[in-house]
N, C-alpha and C positions, 0 to 999 in steps of 0.2 A: 474789405480789405485790412491789411492788420496796422494799425496806426503807429507808429515809436517815437518818442521824443525826440523832437526836430533840434539838430545842433545848430547851431549861428554862422554866420556864412563868415568863414575867416577868409584872408588874404594869403596871397601865394607863400608858405614858410620861407624864410630866408636860408640861403644855405647853411648860414652858422647857426642856424635853429637845432639839426641835429641830421641824422642818415634819411635817407630814404624811405619813405613810410612803412613799404614792405617789410623791412627790418623790424619794424617794431611791431605790425600786426600780426609775423610769422612768430615771435618772440609771444605775444598776446594769446595767441593760439594754443599755445602749448602752457601758458602760464593757465587759463580758465580751465581747459582739459583735465590737467592736474589739480586743481585745488578747488574747481567749480567757480560756480559766481560768487558766494558769500567767500572762501578763501582767497579770493584773489586781490592783490590791491597793486594799484600803479608803480609802487615801490620797486616789486617783483619784477614786474615787465621793464622796467627802467634798468634793472642792474643786467637782466638777460640780455637787453637791447643794446647797453652801453650809453646810455642817456637818462638826461636828469628827469625825475616822476614829473617837475613842475613843466618840463617840456611837452611830454603827454598829457598831463592837463591842458594846456592852453590848447593842443592842436586838436586835442577831441572832445574837451570839455568835461573832463572827467571818466569814470568810469564804464557808465552806461555808453557812451559817446565812442568810445574804444571797441566796447562790445559789438555796438550796433555796425560801427568801420572792418571789425573782423567779419562778418556776414556779409555785408556789401562786396566786400572785396572780395570771398570767395564765391559769391554768384556771380559776379564780373570774370571772374576766371574759370568760374564752370561755362558761362554763354561764350567768351572766348575759345573755349577747347573745343566744343559740339560745332561752333561755325567753323572752326577750322578740318573738322572732322567729314565735314556735311559740304566742304566747299567743292566735290566731284559729283553731282548726283548723278552722275552717268555710270559712278562705281558700281560693281556688284552688292548687294546689300548686306553679305556675308565678310567681304572687304571692308564695309562700314562699320560692319558690328565689330571686327576687330579693332579699326583705328579707334573706334570710341572706348571699348573695354581698354585696351592700352592706355588712350591717352588719361584716363578716369585713374588708374592704377600707378601710373609715373606721378599725376596731380598729388595721390596720395603719400607715393615717396618723399616726394619734395614736402609736402607737412603730414609728418607724419603723427603728428597728434588731433590732425582736423577730423578721424574717426569717432574717438574717444570726447571731443569735443561736441560733435553732432548729438551724439547717444544721449551723453549728461542733458543737452539742455532739451531733445525732444521727451525726456522720462520725465521734467517738471511744468506741470500744465501750468498755462499764461500766457503775457504776452511775448516774452522771449521767444518761447517755444513756437509760439503762432507764426513769429518773423521769422525763424529758422526755416521752418516749415515752408512758409512761403517764397523765402527766398534763396533757400541752398534746395533742399527736398525738391520743391516744385520742376523747379530747372534742369535737376537731375532728372527725375522721372519722366518727364515733357518730351525731354530729348533722346530718352532712351528708350522709352515706350515704343515710337513707330520705327526706330532700328532695328528692335528685336522683332516684332511683328512681322515687319517684312522679310527679314533673314530667317523666321522661323515656318514664314506661310502660315496658313491658318491656324487659329488657337484650335489646341485639341488636348483630352486628357494629359495632364502632367509636362504641359508647355505653356503656361501662362505667361504671357510678358512682363504683367505686374510681379508675379511671384519672381520672374528672374530677377528683376531689377532689385528687388530687396536682397533678395541675395548674394548677388554681386556685391551689394555695398558693403554689407557684412563678411565675405570671403574676404575682401580687400582690407575693410577695417581692425577686423579682431586679430588676424596676424600683425597687424601693426603696433595694436594695443598691447599685446603681449611678444613684443619683440625682444625684450629683454631674455625671455627666455625660450623662443621658437626662432628667434633671429638674431641670435647673439652678435653677428657680424655682418649684420646689416647695413653699414657705411661701407664694406666692402662692393666697389662694383659690381663684380662678380655674382655676388649673393644677392645683390637689388634686380641684376637681370633675369636671374633665373626664377625672383618671386614673378617677374613682368609675365615671364616664359610659362610659366605654373599656372596663373591666373589666365591666360588666355588658351591653353589646352584645356581647362575644366569650364569654360566659357564662351567657346567658340570652337563648334565643330570643323572638323579640318578634312 
């Protein structure tokens, strides 16, 4: 089991202390994705989130605490997402696969820098890499593998579920990493919906 620095217990933040934590965490994902670990500073996150850097330092006990909070938050979001997909175990496997793929794409559209954050962290050996693999990759992989295997039937050449889940992650993350080039109008709801439908057509046989 990977061990990270444990943050000191804090009381419930008072309303006057700042925005919903999700606002800070989403800004932090973007900052770490764009600047990496070394290049990210609390003041950058604070400016993007519209709060005081001292507030972030108090709430998360510094940069490592904020980074860990990002990973834990994404892990919980993945767990909740897959739990919702699996709510109807009697639904056809192909239908549940489509639901899982769609939910994963929409989560990444909500956090467009998540793929870059993940790839940057797993490319650098060390404690942070291990934590990301245990808390993000393992949750995604372990939820998707049985759905893919059931939907596709017995494993056969060219249909390895493990390859499928890796390709899906890349197929979602890469266009969003390149969105300024490949999806210039990505804020347009129609463009975002088209992206969702394209991934579904590629990864869920109709």
